[in-house]
N, C-alpha and C positions, 0 to 999 in steps of 0.2 A: 387929666388930673396928674400933677407931678408926684413923684414918689415921696418927696418931702411932705407934701400936703396929705397924702394918703397916710403916712406914718403919724402925722400930727392929729389927723382926724380919728384914727383908731386909738391913739393914746388917750384922747379926751372924749371918746364916744359916749361913755357913761354920763359924763357931765352934760354933753350936748343933749342927750335923750332926756335927762331930768329937766334941764332948762327949757327945752322945747315943749315938754308936757306941761310945765308950769305956765308957759306962755299961752299954749292952746287952751288950758283950763281958765286962765284969767280973762280970755276973750270969749268965754262961754261956748267953746266948741266941744263936740262929743268925741272927737278922735284923740287917740294917743299914739305916740311913736313907740314902736316895740324894738326896732333894730335899725342901725345905720351901718352901711358897708360901702366902701369905695369900689368903684368899677374902674376899668381902664381910663375912661374919660368922663365919668359921671359919678354921682353918689346915689346909692340905692337906699331909700327910706321906706321901711315897712311899717304900716299903721294897722290899728285894730279894725278899721272900717274903710270902706271905699270913700275916698275924699273927692270933694269938688274942686274946681280950679282956684277958688279964693283960699281954701285951706292949703292947697299946695303952694300958693304964692306966699302965704304966711311962713310956711316951713322954709321955702327957698330964701326969703328975705332974712330969716334968722341965720341960716347957714352961711349966706354971703356976708353977713355982718360979723361973723365969728372972727375973733382976732388972730387965731392960729392958721387960718386957711386963706391962701392968696387966690 
């Protein structure tokens, strides 16, 4: 992950968490995102429960479609 993407992610992380939680709630999932943190080449997403692969795909799709992250 580039340094520019990391800065953009951290600047907007609160909004991403709120929007992710709204999305997860609207599709009737029991998980909530608690924390987002960039790593050297990935993004770490901390949730309140262990997630299955379809839940992770939903989170991944949202983050990839975010307008500030390339």
